[in-house]
A tleap script that builds the chain and sets N, CA, C and O, in Angstrom:
source leaprc.protein.ff14SB
mol = sequence {
  NMET ALA SER ASP GLY SER ILE ALA VAL VAL
  ARG ALA GLN THR ASN PHE THR THR ASN TYR
  GLN ASP VAL GLY GLY THR THR ALA SER GLN
  SER ASP LEU THR SER ALA LEU THR SER ALA
  LYS LEU ASN THR ILE TYR VAL PRO PRO TYR
  GLU SER ASP ASP THR MET LEU SER THR ASN
  ALA ALA GLY ASN LYS LEU TYR THR LYS TYR
  THR LEU ASN THR GLY ALA LEU PRO THR GLY
  THR THR SER GLY SER SER SER LEU VAL LEU
  ASN TYR ASN ALA ALA GLY SER TYR ALA LEU
  THR ALA ASP SER GLY SER MET THR ALA CGLN
}
set mol.1.N position { 5.417 -2.744 3.555 }
set mol.1.CA position { 5.453 -1.172 4.304 }
set mol.1.C position { 4.247 -0.583 3.669 }
set mol.1.O position { 4.124 -0.925 2.493 }
set mol.2.N position { 3.411 0.135 4.079 }
set mol.2.CA position { 2.469 1.157 3.408 }
set mol.2.C position { 3.048 2.444 3.126 }
set mol.2.O position { 4.057 2.803 3.732 }
set mol.3.N position { 2.477 3.196 2.227 }
set mol.3.CA position { 2.839 4.410 1.714 }
set mol.3.C position { 4.413 4.929 2.158 }
set mol.3.O position { 5.385 4.421 1.600 }
set mol.4.N position { 4.576 5.946 3.174 }
set mol.4.CA position { 5.803 6.271 3.255 }
set mol.4.C position { 6.774 5.052 4.084 }
set mol.4.O position { 7.915 5.401 4.386 }
set mol.5.N position { 6.436 3.976 4.362 }
set mol.5.CA position { 7.190 3.253 4.901 }
set mol.5.C position { 7.175 3.176 6.619 }
set mol.5.O position { 7.925 2.495 7.320 }
set mol.6.N position { 6.279 3.926 6.984 }
set mol.6.CA position { 6.219 4.371 8.542 }
set mol.6.C position { 5.115 3.438 8.887 }
set mol.6.O position { 4.890 3.432 10.097 }
set mol.7.N position { 4.221 2.506 8.060 }
set mol.7.CA position { 3.497 1.401 9.034 }
set mol.7.C position { 3.508 0.582 8.176 }
set mol.7.O position { 3.767 0.788 6.991 }
set mol.8.N position { 3.107 -0.881 8.902 }
set mol.8.CA position { 3.007 -2.029 8.027 }
set mol.8.C position { 1.541 -2.266 7.339 }
set mol.8.O position { 0.588 -1.838 7.989 }
set mol.9.N position { 1.280 -2.866 6.164 }
set mol.9.CA position { 0.039 -2.890 5.304 }
set mol.9.C position { -1.174 -3.141 6.079 }
set mol.9.O position { -2.281 -2.603 6.114 }
set mol.10.N position { -0.475 -4.403 6.864 }
set mol.10.CA position { -1.656 -4.864 7.626 }
set mol.10.C position { -2.349 -3.726 8.609 }
set mol.10.O position { -3.555 -3.796 8.850 }
set mol.11.N position { -1.475 -2.611 9.197 }
set mol.11.CA position { -1.835 -1.718 10.204 }
set mol.11.C position { -2.897 -0.828 9.294 }
set mol.11.O position { -3.848 -0.198 9.757 }
set mol.12.N position { -2.524 -0.916 7.897 }
set mol.12.CA position { -3.178 0.253 7.070 }
set mol.12.C position { -4.423 -0.378 6.892 }
set mol.12.O position { -5.480 0.133 7.262 }
set mol.13.N position { -4.315 -1.717 6.213 }
set mol.13.CA position { -5.635 -2.140 5.952 }
set mol.13.C position { -6.517 -2.267 7.198 }
set mol.13.O position { -7.710 -2.180 6.906 }
set mol.14.N position { -6.272 -2.450 8.529 }
set mol.14.CA position { -7.099 -1.964 9.930 }
set mol.14.C position { -7.532 -0.767 9.608 }
set mol.14.O position { -8.752 -0.794 9.443 }
set mol.15.N position { -6.958 0.527 9.407 }
set mol.15.CA position { -6.996 1.509 9.445 }
set mol.15.C position { -8.202 1.852 8.448 }
set mol.15.O position { -9.116 2.655 8.635 }
set mol.16.N position { -7.926 0.902 7.164 }
set mol.16.CA position { -9.215 1.355 5.853 }
set mol.16.C position { -10.323 0.990 6.805 }
set mol.16.O position { -11.051 1.889 7.225 }
set mol.17.N position { -10.528 -0.395 7.219 }
set mol.17.CA position { -11.886 -0.964 7.625 }
set mol.17.C position { -12.367 -0.328 8.717 }
set mol.17.O position { -13.564 -0.512 8.937 }
set mol.18.N position { -11.663 0.492 9.594 }
set mol.18.CA position { -11.945 0.928 10.407 }
set mol.18.C position { -12.584 2.398 10.751 }
set mol.18.O position { -13.317 2.755 11.673 }
set mol.19.N position { -11.907 3.242 9.433 }
set mol.19.CA position { -12.025 4.606 9.266 }
set mol.19.C position { -13.314 4.884 7.868 }
set mol.19.O position { -14.004 5.869 7.602 }
set mol.20.N position { -13.206 3.627 7.273 }
set mol.20.CA position { -14.250 3.581 6.067 }
set mol.20.C position { -15.419 2.658 6.249 }
set mol.20.O position { -15.583 1.696 5.499 }
set mol.21.N position { -16.166 2.917 7.154 }
set mol.21.CA position { -17.304 2.162 7.722 }
set mol.21.C position { -18.936 3.121 7.243 }
set mol.21.O position { -19.570 3.821 8.032 }
set mol.22.N position { -19.387 2.820 5.420 }
set mol.22.CA position { -20.382 3.104 4.918 }
set mol.22.C position { -21.423 2.477 6.056 }
set mol.22.O position { -21.187 1.630 6.918 }
set mol.23.N position { -22.502 3.100 5.794 }
set mol.23.CA position { -23.944 2.482 6.176 }
set mol.23.C position { -23.924 1.212 5.032 }
set mol.23.O position { -23.412 1.409 3.929 }
set mol.24.N position { -24.400 0.166 5.315 }
set mol.24.CA position { -24.542 -1.030 4.660 }
set mol.24.C position { -25.698 -0.696 3.684 }
set mol.24.O position { -26.745 -0.109 3.954 }
set mol.25.N position { -25.260 -1.228 2.410 }
set mol.25.CA position { -26.190 -0.856 0.833 }
set mol.25.C position { -25.656 0.336 0.271 }
set mol.25.O position { -25.704 0.389 -0.958 }
set mol.26.N position { -25.138 1.347 0.896 }
set mol.26.CA position { -24.717 2.652 0.158 }
set mol.26.C position { -23.591 2.070 -0.988 }
set mol.26.O position { -22.937 1.027 -1.022 }
set mol.27.N position { -23.686 3.364 -2.008 }
set mol.27.CA position { -22.842 2.744 -2.965 }
set mol.27.C position { -21.686 3.820 -2.743 }
set mol.27.O position { -21.834 4.924 -2.219 }
set mol.28.N position { -20.395 3.229 -3.295 }
set mol.28.CA position { -19.256 3.921 -3.098 }
set mol.28.C position { -18.571 4.309 -4.687 }
set mol.28.O position { -18.649 3.514 -5.624 }
set mol.29.N position { -18.078 5.304 -4.766 }
set mol.29.CA position { -17.429 5.498 -6.208 }
set mol.29.C position { -16.152 5.454 -6.233 }
set mol.29.O position { -15.449 5.438 -5.223 }
set mol.30.N position { -15.734 5.428 -7.431 }
set mol.30.CA position { -14.099 5.003 -7.416 }
set mol.30.C position { -13.632 6.375 -6.626 }
set mol.30.O position { -12.698 6.207 -5.842 }
set mol.31.N position { -13.968 7.217 -6.695 }
set mol.31.CA position { -13.243 8.501 -6.147 }
set mol.31.C position { -13.118 8.437 -4.636 }
set mol.31.O position { -12.098 8.746 -4.021 }
set mol.32.N position { -14.420 7.943 -4.013 }
set mol.32.CA position { -14.742 7.473 -2.533 }
set mol.32.C position { -13.582 6.858 -1.939 }
set mol.32.O position { -12.862 7.149 -0.984 }
set mol.33.N position { -13.620 5.669 -3.010 }
set mol.33.CA position { -12.504 4.625 -2.627 }
set mol.33.C position { -11.025 4.845 -2.512 }
set mol.33.O position { -10.353 4.338 -1.613 }
set mol.34.N position { -10.460 5.750 -3.613 }
set mol.34.CA position { -9.580 6.271 -3.616 }
set mol.34.C position { -9.052 7.269 -2.530 }
set mol.34.O position { -8.015 7.229 -1.867 }
set mol.35.N position { -10.075 8.173 -2.549 }
set mol.35.CA position { -9.720 8.842 -1.068 }
set mol.35.C position { -9.250 8.072 0.319 }
set mol.35.O position { -8.392 8.427 1.127 }
set mol.36.N position { -10.146 6.832 0.325 }
set mol.36.CA position { -10.402 6.087 1.604 }
set mol.36.C position { -9.072 5.687 1.808 }
set mol.36.O position { -8.446 5.886 2.849 }
set mol.37.N position { -8.590 5.046 0.671 }
set mol.37.CA position { -7.111 4.050 0.323 }
set mol.37.C position { -6.045 4.854 0.659 }
set mol.37.O position { -5.080 4.261 1.142 }
set mol.38.N position { -5.969 5.977 0.537 }
set mol.38.CA position { -4.850 7.097 0.150 }
set mol.38.C position { -4.984 7.320 1.616 }
set mol.38.O position { -4.056 6.816 2.249 }
set mol.39.N position { -5.938 7.975 2.376 }
set mol.39.CA position { -6.151 8.105 3.905 }
set mol.39.C position { -5.486 7.057 4.660 }
set mol.39.O position { -4.623 7.317 5.498 }
set mol.40.N position { -5.855 5.917 4.392 }
set mol.40.CA position { -5.276 4.618 5.022 }
set mol.40.C position { -3.942 4.571 4.448 }
set mol.40.O position { -3.347 3.578 4.866 }
set mol.41.N position { -3.257 5.264 3.656 }
set mol.41.CA position { -2.047 4.802 3.347 }
set mol.41.C position { -1.354 3.330 2.435 }
set mol.41.O position { -0.292 2.712 2.490 }
set mol.42.N position { -2.737 3.213 1.546 }
set mol.42.CA position { -2.879 2.036 0.917 }
set mol.42.C position { -2.587 2.916 -0.279 }
set mol.42.O position { -3.357 2.269 -0.988 }
set mol.43.N position { -2.280 3.536 -0.834 }
set mol.43.CA position { -1.845 3.911 -1.910 }
set mol.43.C position { -0.741 3.789 -2.675 }
set mol.43.O position { -0.564 3.802 -3.893 }
set mol.44.N position { 0.008 3.663 -1.692 }
set mol.44.CA position { 1.782 3.039 -2.265 }
set mol.44.C position { 1.810 2.156 -1.145 }
set mol.44.O position { 1.300 2.253 -0.029 }
set mol.45.N position { 2.685 1.058 -1.809 }
set mol.45.CA position { 3.237 -0.098 -0.495 }
set mol.45.C position { 4.598 -0.547 -1.371 }
set mol.45.O position { 4.848 -0.673 -2.569 }
set mol.46.N position { 5.319 -0.713 -0.150 }
set mol.46.CA position { 6.601 -1.128 -0.589 }
set mol.46.C position { 7.105 -2.551 0.149 }
set mol.46.O position { 7.244 -2.796 1.347 }
set mol.47.N position { 7.334 -3.432 -1.091 }
set mol.47.CA position { 7.689 -4.903 -0.724 }
set mol.47.C position { 8.901 -5.215 -0.737 }
set mol.47.O position { 9.509 -4.777 -1.714 }
set mol.48.N position { 9.469 -5.791 -0.043 }
set mol.48.CA position { 10.877 -6.135 0.146 }
set mol.48.C position { 11.306 -7.633 -0.677 }
set mol.48.O position { 10.767 -8.712 -0.433 }
set mol.49.N position { 12.320 -7.430 -1.625 }
set mol.49.CA position { 12.698 -9.124 -2.134 }
set mol.49.C position { 12.810 -9.676 -1.358 }
set mol.49.O position { 12.855 -9.021 -0.317 }
set mol.50.N position { 12.906 -10.810 -1.237 }
set mol.50.CA position { 12.815 -12.075 -0.342 }
set mol.50.C position { 13.987 -13.037 -1.268 }
set mol.50.O position { 13.791 -13.021 -2.483 }
set mol.51.N position { 15.293 -13.942 -0.722 }
set mol.51.CA position { 15.267 -15.046 -1.460 }
set mol.51.C position { 14.362 -16.327 -0.642 }
set mol.51.O position { 13.678 -16.269 0.381 }
set mol.52.N position { 14.668 -17.452 -1.533 }
set mol.52.CA position { 13.712 -18.388 -1.069 }
set mol.52.C position { 13.738 -19.187 0.647 }
set mol.52.O position { 13.053 -20.032 1.223 }
set mol.53.N position { 15.113 -18.227 1.033 }
set mol.53.CA position { 15.082 -19.032 2.360 }
set mol.53.C position { 14.611 -17.484 3.521 }
set mol.53.O position { 14.913 -17.245 4.690 }
set mol.54.N position { 14.076 -16.992 2.875 }
set mol.54.CA position { 13.149 -15.690 3.550 }
set mol.54.C position { 14.141 -15.005 4.057 }
set mol.54.O position { 13.995 -14.514 5.176 }
set mol.55.N position { 15.409 -14.820 3.311 }
set mol.55.CA position { 16.164 -13.760 3.790 }
set mol.55.C position { 15.904 -12.562 2.873 }
set mol.55.O position { 15.142 -12.793 1.935 }
set mol.56.N position { 16.485 -11.117 2.992 }
set mol.56.CA position { 16.268 -10.347 2.795 }
set mol.56.C position { 17.331 -10.419 1.450 }
set mol.56.O position { 18.549 -10.571 1.550 }
set mol.57.N position { 16.616 -10.282 0.248 }
set mol.57.CA position { 17.803 -9.970 -0.933 }
set mol.57.C position { 18.923 -8.972 -1.366 }
set mol.57.O position { 19.897 -9.214 -2.079 }
set mol.58.N position { 18.636 -8.025 -0.890 }
set mol.58.CA position { 19.532 -6.925 -1.145 }
set mol.58.C position { 19.399 -5.500 -0.342 }
set mol.58.O position { 18.367 -5.074 0.176 }
set mol.59.N position { 20.675 -4.869 -0.359 }
set mol.59.CA position { 20.569 -3.650 0.399 }
set mol.59.C position { 21.582 -2.848 -0.960 }
set mol.59.O position { 22.006 -3.409 -1.970 }
set mol.60.N position { 21.759 -1.431 -0.566 }
set mol.60.CA position { 22.409 -0.807 -1.088 }
set mol.60.C position { 23.612 -0.446 -0.766 }
set mol.60.O position { 23.663 -0.752 0.425 }
set mol.61.N position { 24.697 0.040 -1.072 }
set mol.61.CA position { 25.907 0.645 -0.935 }
set mol.61.C position { 26.182 1.063 0.443 }
set mol.61.O position { 27.238 0.769 1.003 }
set mol.62.N position { 25.112 1.846 1.082 }
set mol.62.CA position { 25.162 2.099 2.261 }
set mol.62.C position { 24.342 1.307 3.270 }
set mol.62.O position { 23.933 1.777 4.332 }
set mol.63.N position { 24.138 0.074 2.848 }
set mol.63.CA position { 23.678 -1.156 3.789 }
set mol.63.C position { 21.915 -0.729 4.008 }
set mol.63.O position { 21.240 -1.393 4.793 }
set mol.64.N position { 21.395 0.261 3.341 }
set mol.64.CA position { 19.940 0.401 3.727 }
set mol.64.C position { 19.382 -0.763 2.966 }
set mol.64.O position { 19.963 -1.116 1.940 }
set mol.65.N position { 18.296 -1.398 3.379 }
set mol.65.CA position { 17.322 -2.752 3.014 }
set mol.65.C position { 16.709 -1.780 1.548 }
set mol.65.O position { 16.629 -0.561 1.700 }
set mol.66.N position { 16.339 -2.338 0.303 }
set mol.66.CA position { 15.571 -2.272 -0.474 }
set mol.66.C position { 14.312 -2.723 -0.799 }
set mol.66.O position { 14.048 -3.925 -0.819 }
set mol.67.N position { 13.595 -1.947 -1.029 }
set mol.67.CA position { 11.971 -2.543 -1.335 }
set mol.67.C position { 11.884 -2.343 -2.863 }
set mol.67.O position { 12.841 -2.008 -3.562 }
set mol.68.N position { 10.678 -2.576 -3.290 }
set mol.68.CA position { 10.213 -2.369 -4.445 }
set mol.68.C position { 8.870 -1.400 -4.444 }
set mol.68.O position { 7.908 -1.905 -3.866 }
set mol.69.N position { 8.734 -0.530 -4.815 }
set mol.69.CA position { 7.388 0.530 -4.927 }
set mol.69.C position { 6.148 0.048 -5.607 }
set mol.69.O position { 6.057 -0.060 -6.830 }
set mol.70.N position { 5.507 -0.144 -5.034 }
set mol.70.CA position { 3.913 -0.577 -5.742 }
set mol.70.C position { 2.835 0.853 -5.564 }
set mol.70.O position { 2.763 1.498 -4.518 }
set mol.71.N position { 2.100 1.142 -6.735 }
set mol.71.CA position { 1.720 2.176 -6.444 }
set mol.71.C position { 0.051 1.710 -6.975 }
set mol.71.O position { -0.036 0.921 -7.916 }
set mol.72.N position { -1.306 2.279 -6.272 }
set mol.72.CA position { -2.099 1.589 -6.275 }
set mol.72.C position { -2.650 2.199 -7.912 }
set mol.72.O position { -2.609 3.315 -8.430 }
set mol.73.N position { -3.106 0.998 -8.328 }
set mol.73.CA position { -4.120 1.353 -10.083 }
set mol.73.C position { -5.500 1.706 -9.580 }
set mol.73.O position { -6.398 0.871 -9.474 }
set mol.74.N position { -5.633 3.088 -9.253 }
set mol.74.CA position { -7.025 3.371 -8.857 }
set mol.74.C position { -8.477 3.175 -10.290 }
set mol.74.O position { -9.708 3.148 -10.274 }
set mol.75.N position { -7.509 3.088 -11.243 }
set mol.75.CA position { -8.409 3.173 -12.479 }
set mol.75.C position { -8.804 1.232 -12.434 }
set mol.75.O position { -9.638 0.958 -13.297 }
set mol.76.N position { -8.443 0.265 -11.787 }
set mol.76.CA position { -9.098 -0.939 -11.467 }
set mol.76.C position { -10.187 -0.817 -10.515 }
set mol.76.O position { -11.147 -1.588 -10.492 }
set mol.77.N position { -10.001 0.291 -9.629 }
set mol.77.CA position { -11.252 0.175 -8.389 }
set mol.77.C position { -12.706 0.326 -9.232 }
set mol.77.O position { -12.956 1.148 -10.113 }
set mol.78.N position { -13.581 -0.718 -8.688 }
set mol.78.CA position { -14.971 -0.792 -9.075 }
set mol.78.C position { -15.338 0.950 -8.781 }
set mol.78.O position { -15.036 1.699 -7.852 }
set mol.79.N position { -16.137 1.159 -10.070 }
set mol.79.CA position { -16.715 2.619 -10.227 }
set mol.79.C position { -18.131 2.798 -9.197 }
set mol.79.O position { -18.692 3.859 -8.924 }
set mol.80.N position { -18.457 1.578 -8.788 }
set mol.80.CA position { -19.586 1.547 -7.707 }
set mol.80.C position { -19.662 0.557 -7.174 }
set mol.80.O position { -19.803 -0.418 -7.911 }
set mol.81.N position { -19.607 0.296 -5.589 }
set mol.81.CA position { -19.475 -0.905 -5.237 }
set mol.81.C position { -20.554 -0.908 -3.999 }
set mol.81.O position { -20.504 0.233 -3.539 }
set mol.82.N position { -21.299 -1.512 -3.417 }
set mol.82.CA position { -22.424 -1.626 -2.392 }
set mol.82.C position { -21.672 -1.704 -1.244 }
set mol.82.O position { -21.102 -2.794 -1.271 }
set mol.83.N position { -21.366 -1.053 -0.183 }
set mol.83.CA position { -20.955 -1.181 0.944 }
set mol.83.C position { -21.356 -2.517 1.637 }
set mol.83.O position { -22.542 -2.643 1.943 }
set mol.84.N position { -20.421 -3.604 1.936 }
set mol.84.CA position { -21.074 -4.573 2.925 }
set mol.84.C position { -21.187 -5.786 1.837 }
set mol.84.O position { -21.396 -6.911 2.292 }
set mol.85.N position { -21.074 -5.637 0.562 }
set mol.85.CA position { -21.666 -6.283 -0.354 }
set mol.85.C position { -20.470 -7.253 -0.872 }
set mol.85.O position { -20.772 -8.341 -1.362 }
set mol.86.N position { -18.947 -6.807 -0.750 }
set mol.86.CA position { -18.259 -7.855 -1.423 }
set mol.86.C position { -16.762 -7.271 -0.677 }
set mol.86.O position { -16.529 -6.536 0.282 }
set mol.87.N position { -15.942 -7.996 -1.638 }
set mol.87.CA position { -14.268 -7.940 -1.130 }
set mol.87.C position { -13.943 -6.891 -1.593 }
set mol.87.O position { -14.917 -6.380 -2.145 }
set mol.88.N position { -12.891 -6.166 -1.675 }
set mol.88.CA position { -12.389 -5.156 -2.232 }
set mol.88.C position { -11.057 -5.522 -2.977 }
set mol.88.O position { -10.153 -5.729 -2.167 }
set mol.89.N position { -10.632 -5.679 -4.438 }
set mol.89.CA position { -9.585 -6.256 -4.691 }
set mol.89.C position { -8.633 -5.304 -4.918 }
set mol.89.O position { -8.991 -4.542 -5.816 }
set mol.90.N position { -7.395 -5.007 -4.389 }
set mol.90.CA position { -6.593 -4.072 -4.970 }
set mol.90.C position { -5.496 -4.421 -5.940 }
set mol.90.O position { -4.712 -5.351 -5.748 }
set mol.91.N position { -5.478 -3.577 -7.061 }
set mol.91.CA position { -4.207 -3.740 -8.024 }
set mol.91.C position { -3.384 -2.616 -7.724 }
set mol.91.O position { -3.686 -1.540 -7.208 }
set mol.92.N position { -2.103 -3.128 -8.207 }
set mol.92.CA position { -0.756 -2.329 -7.887 }
set mol.92.C position { 0.165 -2.481 -9.054 }
set mol.92.O position { 0.102 -3.564 -9.635 }
set mol.93.N position { 1.022 -1.576 -9.509 }
set mol.93.CA position { 1.890 -1.411 -10.527 }
set mol.93.C position { 3.012 -1.224 -9.888 }
set mol.93.O position { 3.087 -0.289 -9.091 }
set mol.94.N position { 4.355 -2.270 -10.162 }
set mol.94.CA position { 5.325 -1.522 -9.710 }
set mol.94.C position { 6.114 -0.372 -10.223 }
set mol.94.O position { 6.076 -0.128 -11.429 }
set mol.95.N position { 6.803 0.333 -9.442 }
set mol.95.CA position { 7.138 2.035 -9.669 }
set mol.95.C position { 8.476 1.857 -9.310 }
set mol.95.O position { 8.912 2.902 -8.825 }
set mol.96.N position { 9.410 0.854 -9.354 }
set mol.96.CA position { 10.986 1.404 -8.946 }
set mol.96.C position { 11.287 0.717 -7.748 }
set mol.96.O position { 10.432 0.062 -7.151 }
set mol.97.N position { 12.787 0.864 -7.255 }
set mol.97.CA position { 13.546 0.147 -6.124 }
set mol.97.C position { 13.542 1.577 -5.617 }
set mol.97.O position { 13.678 2.585 -6.311 }
set mol.98.N position { 13.339 1.509 -4.088 }
set mol.98.CA position { 13.550 2.642 -3.075 }
set mol.98.C position { 14.319 2.012 -1.792 }
set mol.98.O position { 14.057 0.839 -1.525 }
set mol.99.N position { 15.170 2.649 -1.051 }
set mol.99.CA position { 15.815 2.161 0.281 }
set mol.99.C position { 14.747 2.846 1.465 }
set mol.99.O position { 13.891 3.727 1.393 }
set mol.100.N position { 15.206 2.057 2.481 }
set mol.100.CA position { 14.716 2.530 3.557 }
set mol.100.C position { 15.588 3.289 4.271 }
set mol.100.O position { 16.427 2.602 4.852 }
set mol.101.N position { 15.694 4.505 4.443 }
set mol.101.CA position { 17.196 5.252 4.627 }
set mol.101.C position { 17.293 4.958 6.313 }
set mol.101.O position { 16.730 5.881 6.902 }
set mol.102.N position { 17.729 4.152 7.057 }
set mol.102.CA position { 17.845 4.143 8.362 }
set mol.102.C position { 17.850 5.533 9.310 }
set mol.102.O position { 16.971 5.621 10.168 }
set mol.103.N position { 18.601 6.364 9.199 }
set mol.103.CA position { 18.774 7.638 9.832 }
set mol.103.C position { 17.604 8.582 10.005 }
set mol.103.O position { 17.277 9.149 11.048 }
set mol.104.N position { 16.830 8.690 8.415 }
set mol.104.CA position { 15.856 9.457 8.477 }
set mol.104.C position { 14.231 9.074 8.422 }
set mol.104.O position { 13.207 9.757 8.458 }
set mol.105.N position { 14.544 7.430 8.299 }
set mol.105.CA position { 13.119 6.721 8.339 }
set mol.105.C position { 12.249 7.095 6.916 }
set mol.105.O position { 11.033 6.977 6.764 }
set mol.106.N position { 13.228 7.571 5.946 }
set mol.106.CA position { 12.189 7.643 4.860 }
set mol.106.C position { 12.610 6.712 3.377 }
set mol.106.O position { 13.744 6.235 3.341 }
set mol.107.N position { 11.898 6.536 2.475 }
set mol.107.CA position { 12.194 5.781 1.595 }
set mol.107.C position { 12.873 6.879 0.215 }
set mol.107.O position { 12.391 7.962 -0.115 }
set mol.108.N position { 14.013 6.248 -0.362 }
set mol.108.CA position { 14.377 7.160 -1.223 }
set mol.108.C position { 14.851 6.398 -2.801 }
set mol.108.O position { 15.714 5.537 -2.973 }
set mol.109.N position { 14.163 6.905 -3.590 }
set mol.109.CA position { 14.540 6.380 -4.983 }
set mol.109.C position { 15.970 5.759 -5.084 }
set mol.109.O position { 16.729 6.296 -4.277 }
set mol.110.N position { 16.560 4.788 -5.833 }
set mol.110.CA position { 17.689 4.063 -6.008 }
set mol.110.C position { 17.868 4.145 -7.548 }
set mol.110.O position { 18.821 3.585 -8.090 }
savepdb mol mol.pdb
quit
């Protein structure tokens, strides 16, 4: 899940590529990329832990599904990249365990 847990990463990726269309050959700064990725809700992602049989690993005492939160390592973004010339690799750092609270639809730290 992307950002606040409201949209899937695949949808956020589509938002990014749709909304961040530079003119081919222009250079994007690290700051430009950070802003665009944040706007697309790719600055934070939540990944559920799975067992080897593809079942979710854990829930909290209230029965809410647990996720590991990852934050975008903006320092690892390229300092200047030419639009349309290469793929963008995103690096994330683990930032703790969170639960998707069913009644509020929000992520809460565990």
